[in-house]
C-alpha positions as a Python dict, from the first residue, in 0.01 Angstrom:
ca = {
    (1, 'M'): (0, 0, 0),
    (2, 'T'): (120, 342, -84),
    (3, 'H'): (239, 582, 183),
    (4, 'P'): (-24, 850, 216),
    (5, 'G'): (229, 1130, 231),
    (6, 'T'): (347, 1042, -126),
    (7, 'L'): (7, 1077, -275),
    (8, 'V'): (-56, 1394, -79),
    (9, 'L'): (275, 1546, -212),
    (10, 'I'): (196, 1447, -564),
    (11, 'M'): (-148, 1609, -558),
    (12, 'A'): (-10, 1918, -395),
    (13, 'A'): (242, 1952, -672),
    (14, 'A'): (-46, 1907, -921),
    (15, 'V'): (-240, 2190, -747),
    (16, 'L'): (72, 2420, -724),
    (17, 'A'): (151, 2377, -1097),
    (18, 'P'): (-142, 2577, -1251),
    (19, 'L'): (-83, 2847, -971),
    (20, 'L'): (272, 2886, -1097),
    (21, 'V'): (151, 2900, -1460),
    (22, 'H'): (-85, 3193, -1355),
    (23, 'A'): (190, 3360, -1159),
    (24, 'T'): (445, 3353, -1441),
    (25, 'G'): (192, 3404, -1725),
    (26, 'R'): (235, 3788, -1741),
    (27, 'R'): (608, 3749, -1814),
    (28, 'V'): (644, 3423, -2006),
    (29, 'R'): (406, 3150, -2110),
    (30, 'V'): (530, 2834, -1951),
    (31, 'P'): (330, 2514, -2043),
    (32, 'L'): (165, 2352, -1745),
    (33, 'V'): (335, 2022, -1800),
    (34, 'I'): (676, 2183, -1750),
    (35, 'F'): (575, 2282, -1394),
    (36, 'E'): (421, 1936, -1318),
    (37, 'I'): (743, 1748, -1417),
    (38, 'A'): (965, 2011, -1247),
    (39, 'L'): (787, 1997, -923),
    (40, 'G'): (795, 1620, -942),
    (41, 'I'): (1176, 1636, -974),
    (42, 'V'): (1199, 1879, -672),
    (43, 'I'): (998, 1643, -444),
    (44, 'G'): (1164, 1336, -580),
    (45, 'P'): (1460, 1131, -462),
    (46, 'D'): (1733, 1345, -642),
    (47, 'V'): (1644, 1673, -479),
    (48, 'L'): (1431, 1680, -160),
    (49, 'G'): (1372, 1313, -135),
    (50, 'W'): (1024, 1339, -3),
    (51, 'A'): (827, 1134, -258),
    (52, 'H'): (898, 776, -356),
    (53, 'P'): (636, 610, -589),
    (54, 'D'): (532, 261, -517),
    (55, 'E'): (294, 8, -694),
    (56, 'V'): (-23, 198, -625),
    (57, 'V'): (120, 529, -743),
    (58, 'D'): (275, 367, -1046),
    (59, 'T'): (-68, 212, -1132),
    (60, 'L'): (-234, 542, -1112),
    (61, 'A'): (44, 701, -1333),
    (62, 'D'): (-15, 433, -1590),
    (63, 'L'): (-387, 516, -1595),
    (64, 'G'): (-293, 878, -1627),
    (65, 'L'): (-77, 795, -1937),
    (66, 'S'): (-374, 593, -2087),
    (67, 'M'): (-608, 889, -2018),
    (68, 'L'): (-366, 1129, -2182),
    (69, 'I'): (-342, 917, -2495),
    (70, 'F'): (-714, 876, -2496),
    (71, 'L'): (-785, 1243, -2495),
    (72, 'A'): (-525, 1290, -2766),
    (73, 'G'): (-719, 1035, -2985),
    (74, 'Y'): (-1050, 1221, -2900),
    (75, 'E'): (-902, 1552, -3023),
    (76, 'I'): (-843, 1439, -3379),
    (77, 'E'): (-1107, 1526, -3633),
    (78, 'F'): (-1021, 1285, -3918),
    (79, 'A'): (-1287, 1444, -4137),
    (80, 'A'): (-1097, 1774, -4133),
    (81, 'V'): (-757, 1627, -4225),
    (82, 'R'): (-835, 1420, -4529),
    (83, 'G'): (-699, 1438, -4890),
    (84, 'D'): (-365, 1588, -4992),
    (85, 'T'): (-287, 1733, -4655),
    (86, 'L'): (-320, 1401, -4478),
    (87, 'R'): (-109, 1234, -4755),
    (88, 'R'): (167, 1498, -4698),
    (89, 'S'): (158, 1443, -4333),
    (90, 'L'): (189, 1076, -4363),
    (91, 'W'): (487, 1096, -4589),
    (92, 'A'): (647, 1363, -4358),
    (93, 'W'): (616, 1129, -4069),
    (94, 'L'): (746, 825, -4262),
    (95, 'V'): (1047, 1024, -4372),
    (96, 'S'): (1100, 1140, -4010),
    (97, 'L'): (1075, 774, -3876),
    (98, 'A'): (1339, 658, -4123),
    (99, 'A'): (1568, 946, -4048),
    (100, 'G'): (1513, 924, -3674),
    (101, 'I'): (1589, 552, -3658),
    (102, 'G'): (1893, 595, -3882),
    (103, 'L'): (2050, 873, -3683),
    (104, 'A'): (1958, 698, -3358),
    (105, 'F'): (2133, 389, -3484),
    (106, 'L'): (2453, 579, -3498),
    (107, 'I'): (2396, 737, -3148),
    (108, 'S'): (2320, 399, -2987),
    (109, 'G'): (2639, 239, -3129),
    (110, 'G'): (2443, -4, -3340),
    (111, 'D'): (2190, -116, -3081),
    (112, 'T'): (1884, -181, -3295),
    (113, 'F'): (1620, -172, -3021),
    (114, 'E'): (1762, 138, -2859),
    (115, 'A'): (1758, 301, -3194),
    (116, 'F'): (1386, 212, -3233),
    (117, 'V'): (1304, 374, -2902),
    (118, 'I'): (1513, 692, -2965),
    (119, 'G'): (1404, 721, -3332),
    (120, 'T'): (1035, 679, -3270),
    (121, 'A'): (1044, 934, -2980),
    (122, 'L'): (1201, 1191, -3217),
    (123, 'T'): (905, 1162, -3457),
    (124, 'S'): (618, 1259, -3217),
    (125, 'T'): (407, 1574, -3189),
    (126, 'A'): (259, 1712, -2872),
    (127, 'L'): (-78, 1775, -3038),
    (128, 'G'): (-249, 1818, -2695),
    (129, 'T'): (-3, 2109, -2619),
    (130, 'V'): (-22, 2276, -2963),
    (131, 'L'): (-396, 2267, -3034),
    (132, 'P'): (-500, 2461, -2726),
    (133, 'M'): (-261, 2738, -2829),
    (134, 'L'): (-423, 2755, -3178),
    (135, 'R'): (-765, 2734, -3026),
    (136, 'D'): (-689, 3034, -2789),
    (137, 'S'): (-562, 3237, -3087),
    (138, 'G'): (-865, 3159, -3303),
    (139, 'E'): (-661, 2973, -3565),
    (140, 'L'): (-766, 2624, -3505),
    (141, 'R'): (-1057, 2637, -3751),
    (142, 'G'): (-853, 2815, -4022),
    (143, 'R'): (-639, 2677, -4293),
    (144, 'F'): (-315, 2674, -4072),
    (145, 'G'): (-505, 2494, -3789),
    (146, 'T'): (-637, 2238, -4027),
    (147, 'V'): (-298, 2165, -4157),
    (148, 'M'): (-141, 2154, -3810),
    (149, 'S'): (-420, 1912, -3703),
    (150, 'A'): (-331, 1679, -3988),
    (151, 'F'): (44, 1676, -3916),
    (152, 'G'): (-8, 1668, -3543),
    (153, 'A'): (-264, 1382, -3571),
    (154, 'V'): (-5, 1171, -3763),
    (155, 'G'): (264, 1277, -3519),
    (156, 'E'): (41, 1136, -3237),
    (157, 'F'): (-96, 826, -3415),
    (158, 'G'): (222, 721, -3603),
    (159, 'P'): (457, 679, -3295),
    (160, 'V'): (179, 483, -3109),
    (161, 'V'): (167, 233, -3399),
    (162, 'A'): (546, 223, -3429),
    (163, 'V'): (571, 140, -3062),
    (164, 'A'): (319, -147, -3115),
    (165, 'L'): (519, -272, -3409),
    (166, 'L'): (890, -213, -3312),
    (167, 'L'): (890, -232, -2932),
    (168, 'S'): (668, -527, -2861),
    (169, 'G'): (963, -772, -2835),
    (170, 'R'): (826, -985, -3124),
    (171, 'R'): (935, -1035, -3482),
    (172, 'P'): (806, -745, -3708),
    (173, 'A'): (593, -981, -3913),
    (174, 'E'): (423, -1123, -3607),
    (175, 'S'): (361, -781, -3459),
    (176, 'A'): (228, -664, -3799),
    (177, 'A'): (-19, -951, -3805),
    (178, 'L'): (-135, -882, -3451),
    (179, 'L'): (-165, -512, -3534),
    (180, 'A'): (-366, -600, -3844),
    (181, 'G'): (-597, -818, -3626),
    (182, 'F'): (-646, -539, -3391),
    (183, 'G'): (-699, -294, -3672),
    (184, 'V'): (-975, -518, -3816),
    (185, 'I'): (-1168, -533, -3490),
    (186, 'T'): (-1118, -165, -3433),
    (187, 'A'): (-1248, -92, -3788),
    (188, 'G'): (-1554, -309, -3699),
    (189, 'A'): (-1588, -94, -3386),
    (190, 'V'): (-1575, 223, -3600),
    (191, 'F'): (-1845, 94, -3833),
    (192, 'W'): (-2066, 20, -3522),
    (193, 'A'): (-1989, 365, -3385),
    (194, 'L'): (-2101, 532, -3713),
    (195, 'R'): (-2436, 352, -3711),
    (196, 'P'): (-2731, 549, -3569),
    (197, 'R'): (-2775, 497, -3193),
    (198, 'P'): (-3120, 423, -3049),
    (199, 'P'): (-3305, 732, -2909),
    (200, 'W'): (-3281, 598, -2556),
    (201, 'F'): (-2903, 648, -2554),
    (202, 'A'): (-2928, 1018, -2602),
    (203, 'R'): (-3220, 1050, -2357),
    (204, 'L'): (-3041, 850, -2088),
    (205, 'T'): (-2722, 1048, -2145),
    (206, 'E'): (-2911, 1383, -2094),
    (207, 'R'): (-3106, 1255, -1797),
    (208, 'T'): (-2806, 1129, -1612),
    (209, 'L'): (-2566, 1414, -1696),
    (210, 'H'): (-2637, 1582, -1361),
    (211, 'S'): (-2720, 1288, -1148),
    (212, 'S'): (-2525, 1007, -975),
    (213, 'G'): (-2599, 781, -1280),
    (214, 'Q'): (-2346, 956, -1520),
    (215, 'F'): (-2438, 699, -1789),
    (216, 'A'): (-2222, 852, -2068),
    (217, 'V'): (-1918, 894, -1858),
    (218, 'R'): (-1946, 536, -1743),
    (219, 'F'): (-1996, 430, -2107),
    (220, 'V'): (-1687, 617, -2210),
    (221, 'M'): (-1479, 449, -1933),
    (222, 'L'): (-1618, 107, -2039),
    (223, 'L'): (-1510, 177, -2397),
    (224, 'L'): (-1162, 276, -2276),
    (225, 'A'): (-1128, -31, -2066),
    (226, 'C'): (-1248, -258, -2352),
    (227, 'M'): (-983, -119, -2593),
    (228, 'L'): (-714, -131, -2330),
    (229, 'G'): (-808, -492, -2265),
    (230, 'L'): (-822, -573, -2646),
    (231, 'A'): (-469, -423, -2692),
    (232, 'E'): (-349, -643, -2399),
    (233, 'V'): (-513, -955, -2555),
    (234, 'F'): (-338, -888, -2882),
    (235, 'G'): (-11, -830, -2698),
    (236, 'L'): (9, -477, -2817),
    (237, 'D'): (102, -168, -2603),
    (238, 'V'): (-196, -29, -2424),
    (239, 'L'): (-126, 323, -2574),
    (240, 'L'): (-269, 187, -2905),
    (241, 'G'): (-589, 80, -2722),
    (242, 'A'): (-617, 416, -2542),
    (243, 'F'): (-573, 608, -2872),
    (244, 'A'): (-842, 392, -3052),
    (245, 'A'): (-1077, 438, -2756),
    (246, 'G'): (-1044, 819, -2790),
    (247, 'V'): (-1128, 804, -3164),
    (248, 'L'): (-1425, 568, -3100),
    (249, 'T'): (-1555, 788, -2819),
    (250, 'R'): (-1558, 1092, -3041),
    (251, 'L'): (-1750, 902, -3314),
    (252, 'V'): (-2005, 758, -3075),
    (253, 'L'): (-2079, 1078, -2880),
    (254, 'H'): (-2104, 1298, -3187),
    (255, 'R'): (-2345, 1051, -3352),
    (256, 'A'): (-2545, 940, -3045),
    (257, 'A'): (-2567, 1246, -2826),
    (258, 'P'): (-2440, 1557, -3016),
    (259, 'A'): (-2609, 1806, -2782),
    (260, 'S'): (-2446, 1645, -2480),
    (261, 'S'): (-2110, 1533, -2625),
    (262, 'E'): (-1910, 1847, -2522),
    (263, 'E'): (-2047, 1834, -2164),
    (264, 'V'): (-1971, 1465, -2140),
    (265, 'L'): (-1618, 1528, -2270),
    (266, 'G'): (-1582, 1797, -2011),
    (267, 'K'): (-1653, 1553, -1732),
    (268, 'V'): (-1396, 1298, -1872),
    (269, 'E'): (-1140, 1582, -1913),
    (270, 'A'): (-1205, 1682, -1555),
    (271, 'M'): (-1126, 1328, -1445),
    (272, 'G'): (-826, 1316, -1662),
    (273, 'F'): (-667, 1654, -1640),
    (274, 'G'): (-792, 1708, -1282),
    (275, 'F'): (-633, 1400, -1138),
    (276, 'L'): (-488, 1118, -1353),
    (277, 'V'): (-285, 1313, -1613),
    (278, 'P'): (-112, 1548, -1377),
    (279, 'L'): (-38, 1252, -1143),
    (280, 'F'): (135, 1085, -1438),
    (281, 'Y'): (352, 1395, -1510),
    (282, 'V'): (444, 1458, -1150),
    (283, 'V'): (542, 1083, -1119),
    (284, 'T'): (748, 1125, -1438),
    (285, 'G'): (936, 1409, -1267),
    (286, 'I'): (992, 1201, -950),
    (287, 'E'): (1128, 917, -1153),
    (288, 'F'): (1333, 1154, -1366),
    (289, 'D'): (1706, 1067, -1334),
    (290, 'L'): (1829, 1416, -1264),
    (291, 'D'): (2142, 1283, -1089),
    (292, 'A'): (2256, 1091, -1407),
    (293, 'L'): (2178, 1399, -1620),
    (294, 'I'): (2378, 1649, -1394),
    (295, 'H'): (2677, 1421, -1310),
    (296, 'D'): (2712, 1257, -1652),
    (297, 'A'): (2865, 1511, -1891),
    (298, 'G'): (2765, 1290, -2190),
    (299, 'A'): (2392, 1277, -2090),
    (300, 'L'): (2399, 1659, -2040),
    (301, 'L'): (2554, 1719, -2375),
    (302, 'L'): (2292, 1491, -2534),
    (303, 'V'): (2018, 1733, -2444),
    (304, 'P'): (2095, 1997, -2700),
    (305, 'V'): (2200, 1715, -2945),
    (306, 'F'): (1842, 1564, -2914),
    (307, 'L'): (1671, 1900, -2934),
    (308, 'L'): (1856, 1958, -3269),
    (309, 'L'): (1773, 1606, -3382),
    (310, 'V'): (1409, 1670, -3310),
    (311, 'L'): (1420, 1979, -3538),
    (312, 'L'): (1607, 1800, -3806),
    (313, 'V'): (1412, 1465, -3790),
    (314, 'R'): (1073, 1610, -3743),
    (315, 'G'): (1083, 1969, -3848),
    (316, 'V'): (1261, 1950, -4178),
    (317, 'P'): (1033, 1682, -4343),
    (318, 'V'): (731, 1877, -4227),
    (319, 'Y'): (865, 2202, -4368),
    (320, 'L'): (952, 2028, -4701),
    (321, 'L'): (622, 1842, -4739),
    (322, 'A'): (393, 2112, -4597),
    (323, 'P'): (108, 2206, -4838),
    (324, 'R'): (223, 2446, -5107),
    (325, 'D'): (-39, 2715, -5027),
    (326, 'L'): (132, 2791, -4705),
    (327, 'D'): (391, 3069, -4730),
    (328, 'P'): (752, 3010, -4609),
    (329, 'T'): (688, 3176, -4272),
    (330, 'D'): (386, 2960, -4212),
    (331, 'R'): (581, 2657, -4314),
    (332, 'R'): (851, 2735, -4053),
    (333, 'A'): (583, 2782, -3786),
    (334, 'L'): (424, 2453, -3890),
    (335, 'A'): (762, 2279, -3859),
    (336, 'L'): (825, 2418, -3517),
    (337, 'F'): (479, 2335, -3383),
    (338, 'A'): (511, 1978, -3531),
    (339, 'S'): (852, 1939, -3353),
    (340, 'T'): (712, 2022, -3013),
    (341, 'C'): (722, 1694, -2828),
    (342, 'L'): (679, 1578, -2462),
    (343, 'P'): (400, 1343, -2375),
    (344, 'L'): (479, 1060, -2619),
    (345, 'V'): (856, 1123, -2551),
    (346, 'V'): (783, 1052, -2191),
    (347, 'A'): (573, 749, -2274),
    (348, 'I'): (809, 601, -2518),
    (349, 'T'): (1115, 646, -2296),
    (350, 'T'): (927, 499, -2005),
    (351, 'I'): (861, 196, -2210),
    (352, 'G'): (1218, 178, -2323),
    (353, 'V'): (1357, 198, -1969),
    (354, 'D'): (1093, -57, -1831),
    (355, 'Q'): (1196, -304, -2102),
    (356, 'K'): (1563, -228, -2049),
    (357, 'L'): (1603, -111, -2402),
    (358, 'L'): (1719, 249, -2303),
    (359, 'G'): (1942, 373, -2022),
    (360, 'S'): (1788, 607, -1771),
    (361, 'D'): (2052, 864, -1854),
    (362, 'E'): (1960, 874, -2226),
    (363, 'A'): (1589, 877, -2132),
    (364, 'A'): (1663, 1176, -1907),
    (365, 'S'): (1842, 1353, -2194),
    (366, 'L'): (1551, 1285, -2434),
    (367, 'V'): (1283, 1415, -2179),
    (368, 'G'): (1499, 1717, -2101),
    (369, 'A'): (1522, 1804, -2482),
    (370, 'A'): (1146, 1747, -2514),
    (371, 'M'): (1080, 1978, -2211),
    (372, 'I'): (1283, 2251, -2390),
    (373, 'S'): (1095, 2193, -2712),
    (374, 'V'): (757, 2250, -2535),
    (375, 'L'): (890, 2555, -2366),
    (376, 'V'): (1055, 2730, -2661),
    (377, 'L'): (940, 2603, -2999),
    (378, 'P'): (564, 2698, -2968),
    (379, 'L'): (672, 3043, -2857),
    (380, 'I'): (889, 3096, -3154),
    (381, 'A'): (617, 2960, -3387),
    (382, 'T'): (352, 3182, -3241),
    (383, 'R'): (588, 3483, -3290),
    (384, 'L'): (635, 3383, -3652),
    (385, 'R'): (260, 3354, -3703),
    (386, 'S'): (192, 3689, -3542),
    (387, 'T'): (457, 3852, -3764),
    (388, 'T'): (288, 3709, -4081),
    (389, 'E'): (-54, 3829, -3962),
    (390, 'K'): (75, 4190, -3892),
    (391, 'A'): (239, 4201, -4234),
    (392, 'G'): (-104, 4184, -4401),
    (393, 'P'): (-271, 4525, -4463),
    (394, 'A'): (-600, 4420, -4316),
    (395, 'D'): (-448, 4294, -4001),
    (396, 'A'): (-231, 4608, -3979),
    (397, 'A'): (-535, 4822, -3997),
    (398, 'E'): (-705, 4622, -3727),
    (399, 'D'): (-396, 4662, -3504),
    (400, 'A'): (-401, 5029, -3570),
    (401, 'E'): (-762, 5055, -3460),
    (402, 'A'): (-699, 4851, -3150),
    (403, 'W'): (-425, 5087, -3052),
}
């Protein structure tokens, strides 16, 4: 059983993090996840030594990771990212994967599985971090937001599939066969989700939204549990099941109870972002090997190296394969947003360390580089976008009127 003080410290850090975001927001916009991980490091063994995760806390953190990937799957609107934009985003990610594994193979000294871990981590995009920024600026529904959604969706989905294929410990052909079987069942579930739901589903959803029944929320949790269990049965990583559950949930809610879908999601997000997800990030900070990073010059030097590799591996293919109707400044902003990576880097490196495919020092270097990417790259991209907008005559006139 967990020591009650550890859980109290973790939740105290989770509460303190948004307060710090608010306090520093007037000077610099620091993503919430940075404070959550940083506070975890502070209360963890390498600094104050107050918090030491055990089996119960680790289980809750695993649920937090599943909820994070579930919500990432829910965010993706596949209907908005079809056609040429989706094809370009797929090719950009495949090029990134090939380049990432190739470069990681050199860094790892020829260790194939370590190269798979590092290379896959380098190709991810923190869509859950980028989309709120675009939503707040009113750009999510515009052309740039649609393109970013496509490239970000592939940057979320691609690494999850790659983890299932490359890091399962099986032969690639066997993993591909199991993944295909999982895909067939998931496709059947998608077909079921797209069918009209009986009227009682919407009525019961609305009737229990503000009661102890909470039918829709329980249904969503059942769907998540089923997809996690299905992935487990197929021997695939649970991240794939969580992602698929998020996609299915969006389809079901928008078809069955469109009037209540946003409120149901709000309740699920409250459970995720209010408890499980911050717990996962704080525990990530607690387990972060700061000692190895500080006292190992090689690991410390790898942080800027990995950050540069993220920009090269992920950013350059995105820039080159971005839709031609975007001007060069928007393409640079797109590349920077797409190179922003943290949640999946944490997840993939955690898997790598747990399977003894990656050293804790290298994992710390990768996570450190990803934290810098979240802190710096979106700010630069936002500045580029604001510069582009101010360059237009209409926007310049609006700015003049505002002043």
